[in-house]
N, C-alpha and C positions, 0 to 999 in steps of 0.2 A: 170441634166443635158440635157437627152433626153425628159424630161417634158417641160423643159424651151425652147429648139429648137422647139418642136411642137406647144407651145403656141405662140412664135415668129412668125412663120411661119403663124399660123392661124389669127393674129394680121395683118400681112403683108398682106396677102391674103384680109382679111376683110377691110382694108385702101384702096387697090387698087380698091373694090368694089365701091368707091365714085366716081371714075372717070367712071367705067363701069357700074355696075348694083349695087344698094343696096343690101347687104347681110347680113344675119344674121348667125352666127357659133352657135353652141350647142356642148358645150364640157363637158366631166366629169370632175368635180371639183377636185379630187384626181389625176387622171391619165393623165388628159388633152387630153385625147383621143376623137375623134368625136363621137357623139351619132346618131346612126342611125336610121331613121323614127321616130322621135320625132313629136309629133302633135304640130302645132302653128296655133292659132286661133286670128286673128286681128279683132277688132271692133271699127268703128268710134266712136269718142267721140261725134261727132255733129249730124252725120247722121245715125248712127248705121249701116253703111255698113261693110258687113262682108268678110273676106277673109280666105281661109283654106290651109294651107302648110304642107308638111312633109319633115323633114330634109333628106338631100340626103346621099348616101353611104359614104360621105366624111363629113356629119354632117352639111352641108349647106342649107339655105333656102333662096330665094328672098324675098326681102321688097316690097309689091305690094301695101301699103297704099298711098292715096291721100289727106289724111287729118291726124291730131294727133290722133292716136288709142291707145287701150288698147291690150296688146299683153298677151295673155296666152299661155305657152309652158309647155307641159305634157308628160311623159313617165314613162310607168310602172316600179315601183320600185325607183323612183326619186321625189323629192319634186317638186311640181307645181310652175313654177315661173311666175309671174304677173308683169308686166312693162308698160310703155306708149313709144312709139316710134314715130318718124316724117317721114313723106315722104323724100324719098332720105337717110336715116339714117341708116348706118351699125352698127351693135353691136355684140358683143361676150358675151354668157352667159354660165356659168358653173354651171351646175345643180348637186345638191347634192343628194346622194343616201338616200333612206328612207325606207328600207327594214323592218324597225322596226315599219311604218305604223304612226308614232307620229305626223305627220303634216295634217292628215286626217281631214276633216271639219265634224263636226256631229250637229244634230239638236234635237234629241230626248229628251235630258235631260233638256233642259231649253226652248223648242220651238224656239230658236234662234240659229243662225249658231256660232259655236266656233270650234276652233282647238281643238283636242283631247286633248293635254297636258294642256291645259287652260280651260277644262270645270270643274264647281264646282262640278257637278254630275258624279260620275265615270261610264264611258261608255265603253263598249267592242265593238270593230269594227271587222267584218269580210269582207274584202275587196274583190272585183272581182277578184284581182291578187290571193289572198289567196284561193279563191274557186276554180280557175283554177288550181294551182298548186296542190291541194289535190284531184284533180281528182274527186270531188263531183258531183254527177249527180242528186241530189234532195235538196232542201232546208235544208231538216230534216237531211240529211248526212252533210251539211256544218256547221249546228249548234252542231251537235255530236262530229264533227272534233276539234271544238275550244272551246266549253263551258262544263265544267266537269259537272257531276251531271245529264245531261239529260236522261231520263229513256223513252223509249216508249215501248207499249205493245198494243196487239190488245183486244178488246172488243166488245159486241154487237153493239156498236155504230161507229166502226171505230178505227182509229189510235189515242191512247191517249198518251199524252206527259206529263211528271212530271219532274219540275225543283225544287231542293230542297225540296223534299217532297210533293209540293203543285201541283195539276194538272192543266188542261188547264183553269178551271174556274178562277183560281188565277192569271193566266198571260194575260196580254192584247196584242192582236196581231195586228199589223197596217200593212197597205201597203202605203207608202208615206204618212204617218200619219194619216190616215182614218182606222176607227175600221173594222175588218171583222166579219160578222156574224157567229155565232157558230153553229155547226152542230147537236148536240145532248145534251142531259141533262148533260153530264160531260163536256161540253164547249169544245169539240173537234171541231178541224179545219183541213180540208185536205190541208196540205201545197203544195201539187202536183197541186193546181189551181194555182201556181205562177211558172212561166216558169223561172226555174234556170239559164238559159243562158241570162235572161233580168235582172239579178240582178246586180246592182252597188256595194251595199254593204248591210251589215245587221248591225243593232245597237242595242245593247242589255242593258237596264239597269236594273241591278240587285237589285232593291229596291223599295220601294213603290213610286208610283207616281200618286196618285188619285189627288193631289193638281193640276196637270196639266191636267190629262186624264179621272179623273172620275173612274165609277166602274171597277172592275177586275184588276186593276193596284195594287194589294195587295203584290205580289212576284216580280213584275218586269214587263217591258214592251220590246217587240220584235218588232223592225220598221224595215220592209223589204223596202229599197229605190231601185225604179227600174231605167234602164238607160234612159239618154236622147241622143237625136242626137247630134253628135259633128261637122260632115263635111258637107259641103255642098250636097254632095250624099254619102251614105254607104249603103252596104248591107251584109249580111252574112248568112250562114247556118251551121247548127251542126247536126251530125248524131251520135249515139253510139248503141253499141251492147253488151250485157252482157248475162250470162248463164240464163236459163229458158226462152230462146227467148224473153228477155227483149230488146226492141228496143226503141229509142227514137229519134225523128226528131223536128227540129226547123228552120224556115226561118224567116229573119228579114230583114226589110228596114227602112231607116231613111234619114232624110232631114234636114238641119240647113240652113234657107236662112236669109234675111235681116230681115223680120219681122216674118216669118212663120217657125214654126219647126214642125216634125212630125216623130215619131217613131211607127213601128206596126211590130207586129210579129205573127206567127202562130205556133203551136206545136202539136205533137201526140206522146204519149208513150203508150206502150203495153207491156204486160208480161203473160207467162201462169202460172204464180204462181209457189207455191212449197209447198210440205206437207212431211216434214222432220219426219222419224220416230224418236219418243223421242226428237222432235225438235219442230220447229214453222211451222206455216200453214199462206199462204196468198194466197186469191183466185186469178183467173185470173182476169185479168183489161183491159180494153182499156180507154184512156184518150184523149182528144183532147180539144184545147182551142185557143183562139185570145186575143191580148191586142193592145190597141190604146192609145197613147200620142200625143197631139195636142196642140200646143201652138200659139199663136198670139200676137204681140208686137203693141197694138193700137197707143201708144205713148213710148219715152224712159223710161215713169215712169208707164205705165200701162201694163199689161200683163194678158191675159186672156189664162186660160188652160182648156182643156176637155179632160177626159180619160175615157175609156170603156173597159169593159173585158167579154168575156162568156168563160164557162169553162163546160164540161161534163164528169162526171166518171160513168163508168158502170161497175160492177163486175159480174163474171159470177159463175155459178155452177160447181164443179168438175165433170169429166166425168161419174162416177158412182153415181150421186145423182139423187133422186127422185123429187126434186123439178120441179115445172112447171113454177116457175117466178124466175126471178132475179131483182136485183136493180140497179135503175139508178139516178144519182144526177145531177143536173144542176145548175150553180151559175152565177147571171148575175150582173155586177157591172156598174153603171153610175156615174159620180162625175164631177164637174165642179167648178173653184175658179178663182177668181180676184184679182190680187196684184197690190196694188196702192203705189206707194212711192213718198215722199216728193222732192221737187227741190234737196234739199241737202242730201235727202237719210236717214235723221234722223228719219223720221217716217215711218213705213210700215204698210199698212193695207190690211189684206187679209180676203175675203169673200168667203166662200166655202159651198159646199151643195154636199152630197154623199148617194148613194143609194145602200145596198148590198143585194141582193134575192138569197135565196136558195130554190130549188124546189127538192122534192123527188119522186120518180116513182116506180111502179112496172111494170116490163115488162113481158106481159103473151106470154109465149112461144108456147102456144097452139093455140093462136089467131094472128099468124104471127107477134110476137113480138109488137104487141099493147100495147101503154103505159095507164097505169092507175095512175093518180095523186094520190099521198097519202096526201101531205101536202106542205105548202110553209112557209118559214119563211123570215122575211125582216127586215133590220136595216136602219132608214133613220136618216142621222144627216145633221143639218146646223149649221153654225159656223161663227161667226165675232171674228177677233183676230187684234189687234193693239199693234205694236211693236215701242216703243219711246225711243230715246237715248238722253237724255238732253244734255250730255256731257260725257266725257271719264269716269266719275265715276259711273253715273246713266244710268241705262237701265230698261224699265217697259214694262210690257207686260199683257194687259189686254184683256178680251173676254167674250162672251156670247154663249152659245150653247144649241140647242134643239136637243133631241133624242126620236125616236119614234120605238118601237120595236114590232113585231107582228108575231104570228103564226095562220095559217089557216088550218084547217084539213078538209080533204074530205073523202078519204076512209082510212086514218090513224085512229086509235081508242086510241092514246095516251092521248088524252083529253077527250075523253068519246065514247060512240057508236054513237052518232050522230055528223054530222058535226059541227063544231065550230070556233069561232074566238076569241082569247085573246090577249091583248096588254098592254105594260106599256110606259108610258110617262115620261119623264123627262126634267127640265129646268136648266141650270147650270150658274151660274157667278164665274168666276175666275179671279185672278190678282198675278202678281209675280213681285218683284222688285228686280233687282242686283244692289248692291252699292260696290264701290271699296273704302274700308275703309283705306287703304293706300297702297302703292305699294306692290303688292304679296299678298294682304290680299282682298279677295272678300267674300261676304254674299249675300246670296239668300233667300228671304223670300216669301212664296207663299201659297196662300189659294184657297178653291173653296167651294161655297156653290150649293148643288144641292137640288132641290125639285122633289122627286118622288112620283108620284099618288098612288104608292102601300105602300110604307114604310114612306112616308112623307119627313124629312130633314136629310141631312148629312151635315156636316162642316168638311174639311179637310185640316188643314193647315201643311205647311212643312217648316223646316230651315236647309239650307247647308251652310257650311262654307269651304274655301279652302284658304290655306296659302302655297306660294313659298317661296323657301329660297335657293338659290343656286341649288344643283343638288336633292333637296328633294321637294315634294309636299304632303301636308297633307290634307285630307278631312274628314270632318265629316258632319252627318246629323241625324236629328229627324223629323217623319212626321207621321200623320196618313193617313189611307186607308179605303176604305170599297168595299165591293161585294155585289151589289143588287141581291136577289134572282131572278133566272130566271122564265121564263113563265112556263116552265114545273115543276120546283119545286113548284111553286104557284098553279098549276091547273092540274096536272098529275091526271088521272082517266084510267089506264090502266092495262089490264090482259095480263100479260105475258107469253103468249102460254100455258095458262091454269095453270102454275106452282105457280103464285101468282099474287096478286094485288098492283100496286103500286098507292098510293093517294097524291097528292100535299097538300099544306097547305097554304091558302090564308092570314093567318095571321103571316108568316115569317116576320122577321126583317133583317135588312141589316147586313151582318158580318162587324166588325171593326176591323182595322189592327193598332198596333202602333210598327213601324220600327225605330230602331237607328242603326248607322254604324260608323266606324272610320277605315280610311285607310292611308298608307304611301306608297308613291311612289318615286323611285329612277331612274332617269334617267341621263346617260352620253352618251357620243359618240356612243358606241355600245352595250349599256346595259340599258334595262328598266326592272325594276322588283317593284312588288306592292305586299303587304300584306294587308288584310282587314278583321275586325271582324264585325259582325252583330248580330243582337236579333230582331225576329219579333214575336209578340204575336196577335193572333187572337182570337177575342170573339165573340160570339152569332153563333159560327160556326154551319153552317146547316148540319145534319147528318140524315142519312136514318136509321130507326130503325123498328125492325120487331115485330109484335103481331101475336099470334095464336088465331084465332076467336074460338067460342063453337063448331064449326063444324069441326075444327082441320085444317082450311084453313089458309095460310101464308099470312099476309097483311103487306104491307111496307109503312111506313109513313116519311114526312120529318117534323125536329123540329130544333129549335135553341136550342140544349142540350148540346153542347159542347165547349171547346176553344182548342188552340193549341199553342205550343212555339215552335218557330224555332230559333236556334242559330249554329252559325258555323264561320268557317275561311276559306277564300279564298286567293290563293297565285298565282301569274302570273310572268312569267320570259321570256324575249325576249333578245337574244343575237346574235350578229353578229360578227362570226370569220373570219378572213382574207377576208373581203369584198365580200365574196362569200357564206359563209355557214351560214345558220338562224337557230339557235335553239329556239323553243318555246315550254314552258310547263306551265301546271296549274294543281293546286291540290285544291280540296273541301273537307271540312269535314262539315258535316250538322247533326246535332243531331235536327230531326223533331219529336215532342211527342205529343199525344193526352193527355190534361191535365186531362181528366176525368178518364182514364185508365191507364195513366203512360207509355202506349206502343208507339211503333214508328208509324207515319202514314203508312199507306198501301203501301207497295213497295219502302219505302225509302231506300236510298242508304247512307250510313255513310261516306264511304270515296270515291272519285272519282278522277281521273286526266286524262288529255289528254298529248300528247307530240309529236313533230313533228321535223325532222331534214331535212332542205331544201338546197340543193346544187344549186347556180344560177350561171350556167356556160354560156360560148357563143361556138356557131358552126359556123364556117364561117360568123363571126359578127351577128350571130342571136343569142338571149338568149334563153336559154333552161334550165328546172329544173328538178331535181331528189329529190323525197321527200319519206321519209320513216316516217309514223306516226302511232299512235296507242291511244287508250283509254282503261283505265283500272278502273273497279268499283269493290268495295267489294259487297257482296252478297246482293240483294234485300231482305227485311224483311218484312214479312207477320205475323203481329203478331194482336191476337184478343182474346175477352173474350168470353165465352161461358158456357153451362150448361151441365154437364154429366147426365148419365140415373138416378142418383138419386137426380138430382137437386141442385147439388154442383157447384159453379163457377169455371171455370178452365181457364187458359191461354193457348192458342196455338201459338207456336212460330215455324214458319218455314222460309227458306230461300232458295233463288237461289243459284247457282254456283257463285263463283267469276270468273269474266272473264276479259281477255285480248284481245282486238281485233286490228291487226294491218294490215296495207296495205302500198304498195309501189306503187310509181306513176312516170311516166317518161311524162313530156310534152315538145314535139320538135317543136318549130314554124320554117317555112320556109318562108322567105318574099322577093318578088319579087317586088320593087318599090311597087304600090299600092295595091299588092295583098299578102295575108297572108293566108298560109296554116298551120295548128295546128294538130298534131298527139298526141292523149293521150292514153297511155297503163297503165292499172292498174291491179294489184294483190290485191284482196280484201279479208280480214278475213283470213290471210296468214296461220295461223296454225289449220283453219276450225273449230273454235270453234262452238258449237252447243248447245241449251238450250231451252226448251219449252217457256220459258217467254222472250225469246230474239229473236225477229223478225228477223233471218238472217239464209239462208240455209246452209251456212258454204263458203268453199273457192270460191270465183268467179274471172272471168276474165273479162275485159273491153277493148274494142277499139274503140275509138272515134276519129272522124275526123271533123275539122271545116274549114271554109273558109270565109274569110271577105275581102270586097272591100271598100275602101276609097279614 
């Protein structure tokens, strides 16, 4: 009865608006209560004139349009509404909660926009809302919070990440669909170069994807999508403090006008690092960077986008160090794309080019911190992709792509004592067709042909199927993938601090993968759960092996001498209790074996899981959240074959501790009209787990403060 009265009054007030001022009312679909401070974007269908409004503390917003316009209403935790509206028209909109995130639009699996629930390629999405509620302060932490089986460890080349037993070389990292250049022979990428406050969402495809993306997409793809401006003018700042003098600061500005859109941000992160007895070590560091996204609408159907980024990462020696130099890295990214749509939007052409450059330096502390350049690496990519929808049943994606990868050494000796330059080029043609066989049954067939000037040709087809019936969705797929040998694996000629030599092998072949999977998903109003099984066999696996020469010196070489098989089960669950409590959990079992030895791949984790329980409440009409979350892993396995003193082959099996990492996070937003202040408090690693293979110093506390204006 109460809800009916509220709805009646809203209709009455909205109708009265015709006589006074055209008004839009935004209500919660279930409670019929007004939604405060929802975002409303109006765009004229003929002139593209834009207006931005925010619903008032009574859930109202004026209708400012002077022509028939497209209206988009969005609010965190609710499904986005899109509708057309006329001048002088008043309307009531009922927004439906989407705490399970099923209405999220994704692009990574098929290179086309699809709702998550309707994507034939199973995709995991971490939204900006989930990142915020978890209190994550880095991209890596956000991934670890929601993806089981992610293992990070420190090595001589930086932060190494593994998923399902495969290291970073087998995972393709993208930012807005563009490849990031790796920073070491292990394929390591410093994810701190991405300002986590600038992330709109992260999309993860946990299967082979070389048909669409080429090399490295053997074990999966991680695509980090950054934010676009929404309002005519918006600004914000974020600052956080954590143990070990860890400080993070960010400032952002944005504007979305009739034809021009702009978003830029700067950030600075620093820490004193830590050195835990019988635990992990992290060096003191200082990071800073900036990003720019610029878009210009030449016409309603032609849009030009320009992006740029700069990042600097500097690590320092500990206080008692005898070193007189320390490392500094710099990263530069420049990109541009043009999007052209047909009059009826059935055909979309995208022309893009992107350059990613990575520089390494030594800082000479005895020479007033003079920089000595060691090397630089670059990845240049140019691509033309056409997406054409014939009708409701057919959608075709075709493209051509050119890639150039290069490493230049100056003072670095990784490619030999003399300065040198090495490069690899490849050209690709790819195509994908999606066909709706009948209602609820879709098939996608994709393929890519790659010509690489080092290993010559690779052909990678893939077939995916999806069948939806009632509350169930079934997905299956089989596809091939490949990983091209890196420049360092091909041309290494490096004396590792006098301990041993590493030599590359210019005759290496590409690694080949064959991936298959099947999944079942159940989705009802408050519940979404899925279970999937997979099998991934990798042949021609590039392995480093050791030979002792006649002088007793250790030499290491690369060769295609092994293969690996990965098989496992993934389980995911999301459940909404009482409209305010969200339970999310995931479990992964992964058996990742070297077929030559029968042993587990290095540091593989057989069992892993994540869990979070989030209470979404309201404080003086402002939403807040309290979250308890954890990740649990069985021991990391270290298994290898070696020889004893008598020349007999023996198996060494070691493992780390089993660990449970839990954290509690409180996020309290306070909104006053167009101003939003957000306070974040977090206790991380509540039970202070420590282990030398686990990069964490123990229990930590975080206080964060953010301000937004729009």
